[in-house]
VEXKE-812628 format. One line per field, with one value per residue (C-alpha): x, y, z. Coordinates in Angstrom, 1 decimal, padded with zeros to 4 digits. Layout:
<nodes>
u <- (X,...) $
v <- (Y,...) $
w <- (Z,...) $
</nodes>
This chain:
<nodes>
u <- (075.0,077.7,079.2,079.2,082.3,083.9,087.6,090.6,091.0,087.5,088.2,091.4,089.4,086.7,089.2,091.3,088.3,087.0,090.3,090.8,087.5,088.0,091.5,090.4,087.1,086.7,085.1,087.3,090.3,092.4,092.1,094.0,096.4,097.2,096.1,097.2,099.6,099.0,101.6,099.4,101.9,101.4,097.8,096.2,097.4,096.2,092.7,092.6,093.2,090.6,087.8,088.9,088.5,085.2,083.6,085.2,086.2,089.9,091.3,094.2,093.8,095.8,095.0,092.6,090.8,088.8,092.0,093.3,090.2,090.1,093.7,092.8,089.9,092.3,094.2,091.2,087.7,085.8,082.1,078.9,079.3,082.8,081.4,078.3,080.6,082.7,079.6,078.3,081.7,081.9,078.3,078.9,082.1,080.3,077.3,079.4,081.4,079.4,076.0,074.9,074.8,078.5,078.1,075.1,077.0,079.9,077.5,075.8,079.1,080.3,077.2,077.6,081.2,080.2,077.7,080.1,083.0,080.9,079.7,083.3,084.8,082.1,082.8,086.6,086.0,084.9,087.9,087.0,087.1,088.8,089.9) $
v <- (185.4,182.7,181.3,177.7,175.5,176.2,175.7,174.0,177.2,176.7,173.1,174.2,176.7,174.1,171.4,173.7,175.1,171.6,170.3,173.3,172.3,168.5,168.4,170.5,168.6,166.8,163.7,163.1,165.4,162.8,160.4,162.9,164.1,161.1,157.9,158.7,161.6,163.1,165.1,168.0,169.1,165.7,165.0,168.2,168.2,164.6,165.6,168.6,166.2,163.7,166.3,167.8,164.4,163.7,167.0,167.9,164.5,165.6,162.1,163.8,161.7,158.5,156.4,154.1,155.8,152.7,150.7,153.6,153.7,149.9,150.1,153.0,151.0,148.2,150.8,152.7,151.4,153.9,154.2,155.5,158.4,159.3,159.3,161.3,163.9,164.0,164.6,167.3,169.1,168.7,169.9,172.9,173.7,173.5,175.5,178.2,178.9,177.9,177.4,175.9,172.7,171.7,172.5,170.2,167.6,167.8,167.0,164.2,162.6,162.8,161.1,158.3,157.9,157.6,154.9,153.0,153.2,152.0,149.1,148.2,148.6,146.3,143.8,144.0,142.7,139.4,136.9,135.9,139.5,140.0,143.4) $
w <- (058.6,058.7,055.5,054.4,054.4,051.0,051.2,052.8,054.9,056.2,057.1,059.0,060.9,061.8,062.8,064.8,066.6,067.3,068.7,070.9,072.6,072.4,073.9,076.9,077.4,080.7,079.1,076.1,076.3,078.2,075.2,073.0,075.7,077.8,076.0,072.5,073.3,069.9,068.1,067.0,064.4,062.7,063.5,062.4,058.8,058.5,059.8,057.4,054.5,056.0,056.1,052.7,051.2,052.9,052.1,048.8,047.4,047.0,047.9,049.6,052.8,053.1,056.1,057.8,060.7,061.5,062.3,064.3,066.4,066.8,068.1,070.4,071.8,072.8,074.8,076.2,075.7,073.6,074.6,073.2,075.7,074.2,070.7,071.7,073.3,070.1,068.0,070.4,070.2,066.4,065.8,068.1,066.2,062.9,064.1,065.8,062.6,059.6,058.1,054.7,052.8,053.4,057.1,057.3,055.4,057.8,060.7,058.8,057.8,061.4,062.7,060.1,061.1,064.7,064.0,061.8,064.2,067.1,065.0,063.9,067.3,068.7,065.9,066.6,070.1,068.7,068.6,065.1,063.8,060.4,059.5) $
</nodes>
């Protein structure tokens, strides 16, 4: 039986597992590797804090992921297909490593983020968009 997500170490395991799959994925890997050219040493600790804040309410994350994705969309259009792949990879990462209430919450929160980001990205394409 798998355990639930209970700690920062669990979040690190989940995020690292997810990004190992995502950055090598044929559909979305190029966004991380070529379009954004992420510095993984900087990005991963930020994402650990993001998910720690989302799942445990620690408020350690400082940033605006919506703006980052709107800016990214201006470089490379982000589609429903991209977000669906992200969700598939995320849910698989959760399911392969954890089970329980927090694991389910991680999947639910990701789905909500997907929907909100798609909405905001679409809104940002309007010339009268106000951030």
